[in-house]
N, C-alpha and C positions, 0 to 999 in steps of 0.2 A: 802309640800315637794312632795307629790304624784303628784300634778298637775305639779310641776316643772319637775319631772322625765318624766311625760307623754309628756310635751311640748318638752323636750330634745329628747325623743324617736321619736316624730313626726318630729322634725327637721332632725334627723339622717336618718329617713326613706325617708323624702323628698329629702335630699341630695343624698341618694343612688339611688332613682328613677331618679333624674336628671342626675347622672353619667351614669346610664344604658341607658337613652335616648340619651345622647351624644355619647356613644359608638355605639348605634344602628344607629345614624345619620352618624357617620364616616363609619360604615360598608356599609350603603346604598350608600354613596358617592363613596366608593371604587368599589362597584358593578356597579354603573353608569359609572365610568371610564372604567371598563372592557368592558361594553357594547358598549361604544363609540369606543374603540379599535376594537372590533369585527365588528362594523358597518363600520369602515374605511377599515378593511380587505375585507369586502364584496364589498365595492365600488371598491377596487382594482381588485377584481376578476371579477366584471362586466365589468370593462374597458378592461381586458384581453380578455373576451368573445367577446366584440365588435371588438377588433383587429383581432381576429380569423375569425369573420364574414367578415371583409374586405378582408382577404386573400382568403376565400372561394369564394368571388365574383370574384376576379381576376382569380382564377382557373376555374370558370364557363365560363368566357370569353375565356380561352384557349380551353375548351371543345367545345365551339361554333365554334372556328376556325377549330378544328379537324373535326367537323360535316360538315362544308363547304368544306373542302378538300375532304371528302368522297363523297360529292355530285359531285364535279368536276371529281373525278375518275369514278363515275358511268356514267357521260356524256361521258367520253373518251371510256368507255366500249361499250356504245350504238353506238358510231361512228364506233368502230371496227366491231360490229355486222352488221351495215349497209354496211360496205365495204365487209364483207364476203358474205352478201346476194347479193350484186352487182356481185361479182365473180361467185356466183352460178347461177345467172340469165344469165350471159354471157355464162357459160358452157352449160346451158340448151338450149340457142339459137343455139349454135353450134351443139348440139345433134339433135335439131329439123331440122336443115338444112341437116344433114346427113340422117335423117330418112324420109324426105319428098319424097325421091325417091322410098321408099318402101310402101307408103300409099295405092297403088292400090290393094295390096294383103291382106288387112285387113278385107274385108267384110265377108269372110267365118268364121273367128275366133271371131267375135264380140259377138256371143251368149254365147260361153263358158266364155269369159272374163267378160261379164256383170254379170254372176252369182258370179264370184269372187269379182266384184265391189260391189254387193249387200251385200255380207258377210262382206266386209271391211267397208261399210257404216253403217251396223248395229252395228259393234264394235266401230265405231268412231263417235257416236252421241255426240253433244255438242261441238265438236272441229272443227270449220269451217276452220281455217287456216291449220290444218293438212289434211283436206279433199282435199284442193286444191293441196297440194304436192302429196298426194296419187293418185289423178286423173292423174297428170302428170306422176307419176310412172306407173300407169295402162296403160296409152297410150303407154309408152315406152315398157311395157311388151307385149302389143298387137302387136306392131310392131315386137318385137323379135319373137313372136309366128308365125306371118305371114312369117317372114324370114325362121323360122325352117320348116314350112310346104311347102314352095316353093321348097326347095332343100335339099338333104341329105348332100351336102357339107357344107351348113351353120350349120347343126347339129354337124359336126366335129369341126367347128369353135367354136360352143357353148361349146363343151367339153374342148377345149383349154382355153376358157374364164373361165369355171368353175374351171380349175386348177389354173388359175391366182387368182380367187376369194378365193380359198383355201389358196393361199399364203398370200392374204390380211387378211384372218382369222387368219393366224399364227401371223401376226403383231398385230392383235387385241388381240390375246392371250397374247402377251407381254404386251400390254396395260392393260389387265386384271390383270396381275401380279403386275403392278404398282398400280392399283386400290386396290388390296388386301393389298399392303403395306400401302397405305393411310388408309385403313380400320383398319389395325393393330394399326396405330398411333391414330386413333379416339377411338379405344378400350382403349388404354393406357390413353387417355384424360378422357374417361368416368370413368376409375378406379380412376384417380386423383380427379375427381369431387366427387366420392363417399367418398374419404378420406377427402375432404373439408367439405362434409356434416357431416361426423363423428366428425370433429373438431368443427363444429357448435353445434353439440349435446353436446360435452364436455363443450363448452362455456355456453350453456343453463343450463347444470347441475351446473356449477359454480354460475350462477345467482340464481338458486334454493337454493343453499347453503347460498348465501347472504341473501335471503328472510327468510330462517330458522333462521339465526343469528338475523335478525331484530325481528322475533317472540320471540326469547329468550330475547332480550332486552326489548320488550314490556311486557313479563311476569315478568321480573325483576322490571320494572316500576310498574306493578300491585301489586307486593309484597310490593314495597316501599310505595305505596299509602295505602295498607292495614295496614302496620305498622303505617303510619301516622294517619289512622283512629283509630287504637287501642290507639295510644298516645292521640288523641283528647278525646276518651272515658275516658281514665285514668285521663286526666286533668279535664274532666267534673265531674268525681267522686270526685276528690280532691276538686273542688269548692263546690260540694254538701256537702262534709264533713266539709269544712270551714263554710258553711252556718249553718250547724247543730251546730258547735262549737259556732258560734255567737249567735244562739238562746239560747244555754245553758248559755252563758255569760249574755244574757239579763235576763234569768230566775234567775241566781245567783244575778244579780243586783237588780232585783225586790225583791228577798228574803232579801237581805241586807237592802233594803228600808223598808220592813216590820219589820225587827228587830229594825231599828231606830225608827219606829213608836211605837213599843211596849215599848221601853225605855222611849219615851216621855209620854206614857200612865201612867207609874209608877209615874211620877212627876206631871201629870195633871189628877187627878181623875175626875175633873168636865167635862172632854171631852171624857169620855169612850164611850158614845153612838155614838159620831161623828167618833171616831176611828174605831168602829165596821162597821159603814157605809163605811168608807174608805177601810177597809179590803175586804168588799163585792165588792166594786168597783174594787179593785186590782185583785180579783178573776176573775171578768168579763174581765179585761184587758188581763189576761193570755189566755182566750179563744178567744177573738177578737183582733187580732194584729193591725188591721187598726184603731180601736178606742182608742188605747193606749195613743196617744199624747193628745187628748182632755181630757181624764180622768186624766192624769198626771198633766195637767194644773189645773184642779179643785182641785186635791189633794194638789198641791203647794199653791193654794190660801187658802185652809183650814189650811194648815200647817203654813202659814204666820199669819193667824188669831190666831192660837194656840200659836205661838211664841210671838204675841203681848201681850198675857196674862202673859208670863214670861219674865223677864228682861235678864235672862241668855241666853235664846234663841235669844233675840234681839241682844245682844252683839256678839254672835257667828255668827248671820246673817250678822252683819256689817263687822266682820272680813272676813267672806267668800265672801261677796260682794266686799271688797277691793281686795282680792286675785283674784277673778274672773275678776275684772277690769284689774288687772295687766296681767293676762293670756290673756284677750282679746286684750290688747295692743300688747303683744308678738305675739299673733296669727295674729293680723292685719299686724304686720311687716312681719311675715312669709308669709302671703297671698300676700302682696305687692311684696316681693321678688319672690315668686312663679309665680305671674302674670307677672313680668318682664321677668323671665326665660321662662315662657310659651309663651310670645310674641316673645322672641328671637327664641324659638324653632319653633313657627309658621312661622316666617320669613324663617328659615332654611328649613322647609317643603315646603313653597311656592317656594323657590329656587330649591329644589329637584323636585317639580312638574313641574317647568319651564324646568328643564333639561330633565325630562321624556317627556314633550311635544316636545322639540326639537328632542329628539331621535325618537319619533313617526313620526315627520315630515320627519326625515331622512329615516325612514323605508318606509314612503309613497313615497319619491323620489326614493328609491331603487325599490319599486314596479313599479313606473312609468317607470323607466329605464328598468326593466324586460319586461314590456308591449311593450316598444319600440323595445326591442330585438326580442320579439315574432313577432311584425309587420315586422321587417326586415327579419326574418326567413320566414314569409309568402311570402314576395316579392321574396326571393330567390327560394322558392318553385314554385312560378308562373313562374320564369325564367326556372326552371327545367322542368315545364310542357311544355313551349314553345320548349325547346330543345327536349323533348320527342316527340312532334308533328313533328318537323323537322326530327327526327330519324324515325318516322313512315312513313313520306313521302319517305325517302330514302329506307325504307323497302318495300314500295309499288313499287318503281322502281326496287328494287332487285327481287320482286315477278314477275314483268313483264318480267324481264330478265329470271327468272326461267321458266315462262310459255313458253317463246321462246325456252328455252332449252328442255322443255318437248315436244314441237311440233317438234323440230328437232330430239329428241331422239326416238320418237314414230315411225319414219321412218326407224329405224335400222333393218337389216334382217340377222344378223349373231351372232354366239356365244350365243345361247339361253341357252343351258344346263349349260355352265360354269357360265354364269351370274345368273342362278337359284341357283347354289351352293353358289355363293358369296352372293346373296340376302338372302338365308337361314341363312348363317353365320351371316350376318348383323342383320337379324330378331332375331336370338337367342341372340346375344350380346345386341341388343336393349331391348329385353324383360327382360334380366337379369338386365341390368342397370335400366330399368324402375321399376322393382320389388324392387331393392335395394333403389332407390330414393323414391319409395312409402313407403317402410318400414321406411326409415329415416324420411320422412315427418310425418308418423304416430307417430314415437317417439317424433318428435318435437311438434306435436299436443298434445300428452299426457303430455309432459313437460309443454306446454302452459297451459293445463287444471290444472296441478299441481300448476303452478304459480298463476293462478286465484284463486284456493282454498286457497293458502297461503295468497294472497291479501285479500280474504274474511275473513280469520282468523285474519289478521292484522286489518281489519276494525272492526271486533267484539271486538278485544282487545282494539282498540281505543275507541269504544263505552263503553266498561267496564271501561276504564280509565276515560272517561267523567262522567260516573255514579258515580265512586268513588270520583271524584272531586266534583260532586254535593253533595254527602253525606258528604264529608269533609267540604264543605261550609256550609251545614245545621248544621253540628256539631259545626262549628265555630260560626254560628249565635246563636245556643243554648248556647254556651260558653259565647258569648257576653251578652245574656240575663241573664245568671247566674251572670256574672260580674256586670251587672246592678243592680240585686237584692242585690248582695254583697255591692255595693256602696250605695244603699238606706239604708241598715242596718247600714253602717258606718256613713251615714248622721244622722240617729237617735241617734247614740252613741255620736259622736263628730262633731261639726260644722267645726272645723279646717281641719279635714281629708276629708271633702266633696269636697272642691275646689281642693285639691291636687289630689284626686282620679279622679275627672272630667278631670283635665289636663292630667293625665296619660292615661285615657281612650281615650281621643282625640288623643294623641300622638301615642298610640298603634294602633288605627284605621288607622291613617295616615301611620304608619309603615306597617300595614297589606296591605293597598292599594298599597304602594310602593313595598312591597315584591311580591304581585300578579302581578304587572306590570313587575317587573324584571323577574318573572318566565315566563310570556308570551313572553318577549323579548328573554329569554334563549331558550324557545321552538322554536321560530322562527329561532334563530341562529342554533339550532340543525337540524331543517328541511333543512336549507340552507346547512349545512355540509353534510347531507345525499344526497342532490341533487349534491353536489360537488363530493361525492364518486361515485355516479351513472355516472356522466360525465367522471370521471377517468376510470371506468370500460368500458364505451363505447369506450374511446380512446384506451384502450388495445385491445379490440375486433377488432377495425378498423385496428390497426397495424398488428394483426395476419392475418386478411383477405387480407391486402395489400401484405404481404409476400407470401400468397398463390397465389394471382394474378400475382405476380412477377415470381414465379416458372412456372405458366401456360404460361406466355408470353415467357419465355426462350424456352419452348417446341415448341411454335408456330413458333419461328424463325427457328428452325431446319426444321419444316415442310415446311416453306416458301422456304428454299433452295432446298429441294427435289421437290417441286412443280414447281419451276423455271426450274430445269433440265428437268422435265417431259414436261413442256410447250415447251422448245426448241426442244425436240424430236418430239413432236406432230406437231410443225410448219414444221420441215423437212419432216415429213411423208405427210403433206398436200401438200407441193410443189411437192413431187414425185407423189402423187395421181393425181394432176392436169395435170402433163405431160403425165401420162399414160392414162388419160381420153380421150385426143385428139386422141390417136391411136386406142382405143377400139371402138367397135360397140355397138349395141343397148343394149344387156344384160349387157355387161361390163360397159356401161354408167350408167345403172340403179344401178348396185351394187356399183359403185364408188360414185354415188350421195348419196346413203345410208351411205357409209363410211364417206363421207364428213360431212353429217349431224351428225353422231355419234361423229366425231372428234370435230365439232363445239360445240356440247353439252358438251363434255369433257372440251373443252377450256373455255366455259362459267362457268362450275362448278369450274374449277381451278381458273378462274378470281374471282368468288365469294369467294373462299377460300383465294385468295390473299388479297381481300378487308378485309376479317375477320382478316387475319394476320396483315394487316396494322393497323386496329383498335386496335388489341392487342398490337402492337408495340407502338402506341401512348399512350395507357393505361400504358404500361410499363414505358415510359418516364415520364408520369405524376406521376406515383408511385415513380420513383427515385427522382423527384423533391419534392414530399411530404415527402419522407424519409429524404432528406437533410433538409427540413424545420423543421421536427420534431426533428432532432438532434440539429439544431440551437436553437430551443425553449427549449430543455432540458438543453443545456448549459446556456442559459439565465436564466432559472429557478434556476440552481445551483448558478449562480452569485448573483441572487436576494436573495437567502437564505443566502448566505454568508453576503451580505449587511445587511440583517435583523438581523443576529446574532451580527454583529458589532454595529448596532443601539441599540439592546437590552443591550449590554454591556455598551454602553455610557449612556443609560437611568439608568441602575443600578448604575453606578458611580455617576450620578447626584443625584439620590435618596439618596445615601449614604452621599453625600455632604449636601443635604438638611437636612437630619436627624442630621448630625453633627452640622449644623448651628442652628437648633432648640434646640439641647441640650445646645449649648453655650448660646443661648438667655435665656433659662430657668435658667441656672446657674447664669447668670448675674442678673436676676430678684430676685432670692433668696438672692443674696448678697446685693442688694439694700434694700430689706425688713429687713434683719438682721442688716446691718451696715448703720444706718441713719447718723451717724457722718461723715463717709467718702463719702458723696454724691458727692462732686465735683470730687474726684478721680474716683469714679465709673462712673460718667457722662462722663468724658473724655474717659474712657475705652469703655463705651457704644457707644460714637461717632465713635471711631475707629472700633468697631465691626460692627456698622451700615454701615460705609463706605465699609468695607470688604464685608458685605452682599449685598450692592448695586452692587459692582463689580461682585460678584459671580452671582447675579441675572441677570445682563446684559449679562454675559458670558452664563448663562443658556438660556436666551432668544435667543441669537445668535445660540446656539446649537439646540434649539428647532426649530428655523426657518430652519436651515440646515436639520434637521430631517424631517420637513414637506415637504421640497422640494424633498428630497430623497423618501419620502413616495408617493408623487404625481407621480414621475417618475415610481416608482414600480407599482402604480395603472395603469398607461398607458400601461406598458409592459404586465401586467396581462390581461388587456382588449384585447390587440393585440393577446395574446395567445388564449384567448377564441374565438375570431373571427376566428383564424386559425383552431381551433378545429371544429367549426361549418362548415367551408369550407370543412374540411376533411370528415366530416359526409356526406355532400351533394355529394362530389365526390365519396364517398363510395356507395351511393345510385345510382349514375349514372353508376358506374362500374358494380353494380349488374344488372341494367337494360340492359347494354351492354352484360353481360354474358348470360342473359336470351334470348336476341335476337340471339346471336351466337348459343345457343342451339336450338332455333327454326329453324334457317337456316340449321343446321346439320340434324334435323329431316326431313325438307323438301327435303334435298338432298337424304336422305335414301328413302323417298317416291318416288322421281324421279327415283332412281335406280330400285325400285320394278316395276314401270311402264315400264321402259326399258326392264326389264326381261320378263314381260308379252308380250310386243310387239314383242320381239325377238322370244318367243315361237310361237306366231301366225305366224310370218314371216317364221320361219322354217317349220311349218306345210304347209304353202302355197307353199314354195319352193319344199317340197317333192311331193305335188300334181302336180306341174309343171313338175317335173322330171318324174313322172309316166306317165303324158300325153305325154311327149317327147318320152318316151320309146314305148308307144302305137303307136305314129306316125312312129317311126323307124320300128316297126314290120309291119305296114301297107305298108310303102314304100318298105320294103324287099319282101313282098308278091306280090305286083303289082307295079313294077317300071314303066310300061308303062302308067298306069292310075293314075298317081300322081296328075294330075290336077283335076280329078274327086274326088279323096280322099280329096283334099283341099276344 
């Protein structure tokens, strides 16, 4: 009876183990399905990224067209400069024809003018083009001095011309007011740039907060792993406790065996000596666990010999052998059933392994797709580099134009003090803006260092996580070793439990492997989710920066209108100055040449500003297009989310139908088992149910096909969105480069204005010297009007 109860208990335990394994198998299959869905979603997202890349490529082509248009505009500006230079050459030729009549009286004043030329040459080293213009100016000044020395009448004319020059200086003062207004506009732009830097600081603070959140999540994961390690230790302790209990059971069994031997000794006095030897052998067995089995065999042989002496023992042995045979038969049957179930479970595990391999292949394909995307991004970056080189070429042309402007501006001879004040204001504003920008950059650098520290902390946390995982794996190995010892003890106790425990161990190991693979897949999915969140954050930051650039472009349009009005006024002033130049003589010609040079420098500066404003307007148009694209993408995302909700609802309905169908099939099978008499009726009902199931299955297949088509479309749309996003990022980088170039051009314009101020101060000093010399000449003529020739 005890053996029968043991066999029943073994059967129940075996059944429980099989049910647990089946439940674990179902759970593993569900997790595999979830992973498949996640992989499909990731594929959809990759497709959207590719589509976004295509959109970025188209926008890059548009940027190239804008760059080509800017080069064309630069060519037009060069042509205008050449025309202005031609007009200047014509005017200089006319002045030379007028001055050729006065060249005879230049010999006496050459020494004084040479000293002035030497001072000018020392100040203008390294600027050959400017030297030529200054030489022409010096020649004209020499001629004017000769005219002044020849006659006092010409001195009166010079006074009249000086009054006219004062009038021209008044016009230049008006132009100075216009320049001050433009400086005010530039100051407002600098303030707005400071605001944009502050907004970037806010964005960096938000990124720092996200990193802190990630640290918190990592700490939570560490705590979870610590709890898992504690649980593993508790399980280890439980297994050790079970081992101790099994050892105690073995000791109790050995004691019972000793009691049985003592009972046999009472009936068998002739075998007392042999029983004592057996007791000694049993004592040695308790000390040496590994030699128990051999000694037990020897004791069994000796017991059989003792039983041979008594017929009662032989009868009992026969009965026990018969019962043992029956138990062996039952155990063989159980073993066969367990082997069959074990084989089925092995097939299931093989199928799960195949599914996992397919998932790994899909992951590899996803990785390859990501690598392709990276290659495409590299190609786009190369195109951006080409665009950057073209922009540098345009910048070099602009610099050449600016050098021309500097050469023209260095010849200016009026309004030095007012320009000094303007330059001081500009310097102060520039210093303030530079200080603010430097402080903002320092803050950004500090935040960048903080981010690096947070990333280092994340790396340390990841290392700690890996160490905890290694510890958990070691503990699991120890657990497996303890389980192995537990199984060996079970083998020593019963032969029937050995095979079942082996099957359970194999299934558990396969389950552990499957769980580890699932955990790895989950971790990869989590990483992909984190990357997705980072991409979304970058999209938000790009949208904010695009709005800022849009506001800057609106301001630049207003400045463009003002600059156009100023250019019209300057053109009218140039036409008037050319008409006056023909009527004036030597000094008036010199002053008007200088005024024309100043005006040309201003025109060139305004032309540069117009080019910058055109670039800003093109950037604004691109930003408007990008905003429209982003709105369209958001609408498409909403539609896709709605479609996903509908699909999920349909899937839920289908799952409910499947569950109902399974319940119906189970009910029918139970009826078949209970009612064998009504087989025919139930068979007809089964046929009807099967037909219904086939219909439902066909409908489900159709619905699944529709769902697959919709999912493919969604994947394509997501890939397009991702490509657009990458294009937006590249355009963002291009806009940033353009903004940097505009800032550089503004800084160069400020430097040019400073150089103009210095040159004007020098020219004012020289003009004062000339006036003093003229006054000395007047005094000399007043003293000796008869000896004017000798004075000359």
